C-alpha positions in Angstrom: 12.4 -5.1 15.8 13.1 -5.6 12.1 11.7 -4.0 9.0 10.5 -6.0 6.0 9.3 -5.0 2.5 6.3 -6.9 1.2 3.4 -6.4 -1.1 0.4 -4.5 0.3 -1.8 -7.5 -0.3 0.4 -9.4 2.2 0.1 -6.8 5.0 -2.0 -8.5 7.8 -5.2 -6.9 9.0 -4.5 -4.4 11.8 -0.9 -3.8 10.6 0.6 -0.6 9.3 3.2 0.0 6.7 4.8 2.8 4.6 4.5 2.8 0.9 7.9 2.2 -0.7 7.4 1.5 -4.4 4.5 1.3 -7.0 5.1 -1.4 -9.5 1.9 -0.6 -11.4 2.1 1.2 -14.8 -0.2 3.3 -16.9 -3.8 4.1 -15.7 -3.5 1.8 -12.6 -0.4 3.7 -11.4 -2.2 7.0 -12.0 -5.3 5.8 -10.1 -3.1 4.6 -7.1 -1.3 7.9 -7.0 -4.6 9.9 -7.2 -5.9 7.8 -4.2 -2.9 8.9 -2.2 -0.7 5.9 -2.4 2.6 7.8 -2.8 6.0 6.7 -1.5 6.2 7.5 2.2 2.5 7.5 2.9 1.3 5.4 5.8 -1.3 2.6 5.0 -3.1 0.3 7.4 -5.0 -2.9 6.5 -8.5 -2.5 8.0 -10.4 -5.6 6.9 -10.7 -8.2 4.2 -14.0 -9.2 2.6 -15.5 -12.5 3.6 -14.3 -13.9 0.3 -10.8 -12.4 0.9 -11.0 -9.9 -2.0 -11.1 -6.9 -2.0 -9.4 -5.6 1.1 -10.1 -2.2 2.9 -7.1 0.0 3.6 -6.8 3.2 5.6 -4.7 5.7 3.6 -4.4 9.4 4.5 -7.6 9.3 6.5 -9.7 7.6 3.9 -10.7 4.0 3.6 -10.4 2.5 0.1 -10.9 -1.0 -1.2 -8.3 -2.6 -3.5 -8.4 -5.9 -5.2 -5.5 -8.3 -4.5 -4.2 -8.0 -8.1 -3.8 -4.2 -7.6 -2.5 -4.4 -4.0 0.2 -6.8 -5.1 1.6 -3.9 -7.2 2.3 -1.8 -4.1 5.4 -2.5 -2.0 5.4 -1.4 1.6 7.9 -1.3 4.5 6.5 -2.7 7.7 7.9 -3.3 11.2 8.1 -6.9 12.2 8.0 -7.3 16.0 9.6 -10.1 18.0 7.2 -12.1 20.2 8.4 -10.0 23.2 7.7 -6.6 21.6 4.4 -4.8 21.0 3.7 -2.3 18.3 5.1 0.5 20.5 8.4 -1.2 20.6 8.2 -1.8 24.4 8.9 -5.2 25.8 5.9 -7.3 26.9 6.2 -9.6 29.8 6.4 -13.3 28.8 3.5 -15.5 30.0 4.6 -18.8 31.4 
């Protein structure tokens, strides 16, 4: 299992990450902080709209929608699993 830093907009649906850095400035940064996007907070991508924008995220027990241009300004750490590991870190049997 490896960790990777990527923009929140790149976090696949169903995956979870921890907020690392907010690149946003000014009122956008203030809004993100007010919504609970603070460093260390866990965030999960719930669903994308049919057009792909906005995307719904679960943050601190609340679902919020963010447009891609805003979600690109939030960096998250996420765990990347090998093809033999599941999200719990346990090894899955290989299908042949």
